[in-house]
N, C-alpha and C positions, 0 to 999 in steps of 0.2 A: 365248481366245487368237488366234482368227483372224477376229474380227468385221470385217465389211465387206471382207474380202479376196476377190479373184477367183482361184480356184485350179483349174488344169487338172490332171487326173489321167488318165493313160493306163492302159489295162487296168482301167478303173474299174467294170466290171460283174461282176467275179468275183474270187475269191481275196483276196489282200491288198488289191487295188485297191478293191473294194467296201466292205471294212471301213474303209479309210482315207477313202473318200468320205463314209461315214456319220459318221465321227469328225470330219472337217473341217467338215461341215455342222452338226453338233452344236455345234462350237466357234464357229459364226457365219459361216463362209465361204460364198460362193456357189460351188458346185462345178460345174465344167465337166467332165463325164465323157466320155472317148473310149474306145470299145471296138468291136471288130469284130463282136460279137454283138448284133444289133439287138434281139432279144427280151429278152436279159438287160439291155440298156440301158433298155428300157421298164420292166422290173420294178424295177431299182435306183432309177431316177428316181422312180417312184411311191412306193417305200418311204421315200425321203428326204423327199419332199413330205408324205407322210402323217404323218411324225414332226415336221413343222414346219420342215424345212430348205428351202433354196433351191438349185435346181440346173438345169442344162441338160445333158441327155445326148444325145450324137450318135454314130450309128454311123459308125465311121471305121477304115479300114485304114491304120495309121500307117506301113506300109512303102510306101504309094503316095503319091507327091507330089500327084497329082490329088485323092485322097481327103482328104489333110491340108489342102490349099488350100480345098476345099469346106467342110470343117469350120470353118476359120478365117473364112471369109466369113460363116458363121452366127454365130460367136462375136462378130464385130465388130458385128453387129446388136444385141447385148446390152451389150457393153462395149468401150471403147477402151483399157482398162487391164487388165493381168494382173499379179498380185502373186506367184503361186506356180506353178511347173511341177514336178509330181511325175511323173517318168518311171518309172512302175512296170511297164509292160507288158514281158513277156519270154516267150520260148518255149524249151522244152527238148524236143527230139525224141528221146525214149527209144527205143532199138532202131535208130535211124537215125544219130544222132551217134555218134562213136567216135574212135579214134586218127586223126590227120590223114590217113594213107595209106588209110584205109578210108571216109572221108567223101565222099559223092558231091557233085558240083557243085551239084545241086539242093538238097540239104540245107544245104550251106554258105551258099548265097545266101539261102535262106529264113530261116535263123537270123540271119544278119547283117542281112538286110532289116528284120526286126522289131526285134531287140535293139539294133542299132547305128544303122542308117539311120533307123529310126523315131524314135529319140531325137534324132538330128540334125534331122529334118524338123520335129518338133513344137517343139523348143527354138528352132530357127532362126526359125520364124514368130512365136514368142512374144517373143523378145528385144526387137524394136523397140517392143513394147507394154509393156515393163518398164523401159526405160532412164530415162524421165522420173521415175519414182517409186521405182525400186529394187525389190528383191524377193528371192525365194529359188528357186533351181533345185535340185532333188533328183534325183540319178541313182541307179540301182539296179545294184549289182554282185552279188557272191556270194562264198562261200568260194572258188569257182573263179577269182575274179579276184585273190585274194591268196595262194593256195597251189596246189600242183600237184594237180589232180584228174584221174584217168585216164579215158580213153574218152569224152571229150566235147569234142573240139578246137574245134568251131565255137562252142559255148556259152562255153567258156573264153576264146576269142579276144575275144568281145564283152564279157565281164565284165572282162577285163583292160583293154579299151579304155575302159570306164566309169571305171575308177580313174584312168587317165591323162588322160581328158577332163575329169574333175572338177578336177584340178590345173591344167590349162591354162585352163579357164574361170574358175576362182577368181582367177587372176592377170590375165586379160584384162578381166574384167567387174567386179572389185572397185571400180574407180573410178566405176562407175555405182551403187554400193551394191547390186549384185546379188551375192548370196552363192551359191556352188555347193558342194554337199556330196553325199556318196555313202553310201548304206546298203548294207552287204555282208552280207546275211542268209545263214544256213545252218540246215538242220534245222527249217524252219518247216513246220508241218503243213498243207499245201495239196495240191491235186490234182497239182501239179507234182512235189512230193516223193513222192507215191504212185506217180507214173509213173516217177520216176528211182530210187527206193529200195524202197518198200514192196511194189511189184508184182514186184520181182525175187526169184525163188525162192531165190537165194543170199544174200539180205540177212538178217542176223540182228539184229532190232530190239533185243532185250535186250542183246546184246553192244555194239551201237552206243551205246545210252544209258548203259550202265554203264561202258564202257571208253573211249569216244571223246568223250562229251559231259560235261564237268565238272559242269554243272548237273543232269544226270541226267533231263532232260525235253525234250520237243519244244518248240520255240518256237511261238507262235501268230500269226496275222495281226494280232491286237490289239497284240501286242508291237511289231511293225514300224510299225503305224499310229501308235502313240504317239510313236515316234521321229520319224517323218515330220512329225507335227503340231508337235513341238518345233522341228525344223529350219525348218519353214514359218513359224513364229511370230516375233514380235519378241523373244521370250525367247532365241532363238538368234542374236541380231543380231550377235554377234562371232565366230560360228563360220563359217569359210570355208576351203574346200579340205580338209575332213576326210573321211577314209574311216572310217566308223563300222561296226565289225564287230559284227553282232547275231547271234551264233552260239552263245551259251552257253559260249564259251571253246574251241570245237572247234579253231580254227586256231592256238591257242597251247598246246594240250595236247601236251606233249612226251613224256609217259609214258602210253601207252595201256594199260599193265598195272596201273596204280594202282588 
């Protein structure tokens, strides 16, 4: 599906990102993985290469313009073409994020710096490398971007921004054959979900799965990686400006007592 494509993935050393990186590499992409965790980058890169994949992993703080520019200088030593940008990296600060009036300036700027500014910086640097040949930009929202989620104002603000930015970019860059789409996951079993839900003593997992989640199961990183792979591939060549909810039906479930 992705043979000979150069694909940037942010947050590529853990969670959904590392699963997507391995899937992309398996499908033939040259994976350029960006992640703030240097040790995890080394491990993920070694695993992909051991499996026969091609990759370049770079330690990068996507919220830092200097760090992103340093990463792109190294990327340009490998390729002058980018076919896919998968903006996967996100942060949720459990116990610190909350209703807007309770969110500190430090938390607000940190969450927006990674989730929103990081998406801007990486995509901004990649777009000139995509215009000649077209490609696919994938953004990451959340159920928090398409419905009201309490007590996470900073996170919700960034995920709503992903939805709007997807639509804006789809209109602006379609003429270059650059497609922009957004995945809005929810209830994906990752460390972030453990932090936001499972580690909360008031969270009832059984009730959540039986009453809130129509598919009655957690989603997996593999579920999201498969969607990203489709959107990145030529098989999704006429999909542009779509907000794809990958949440088992949570955000359309109108009867939680069913």
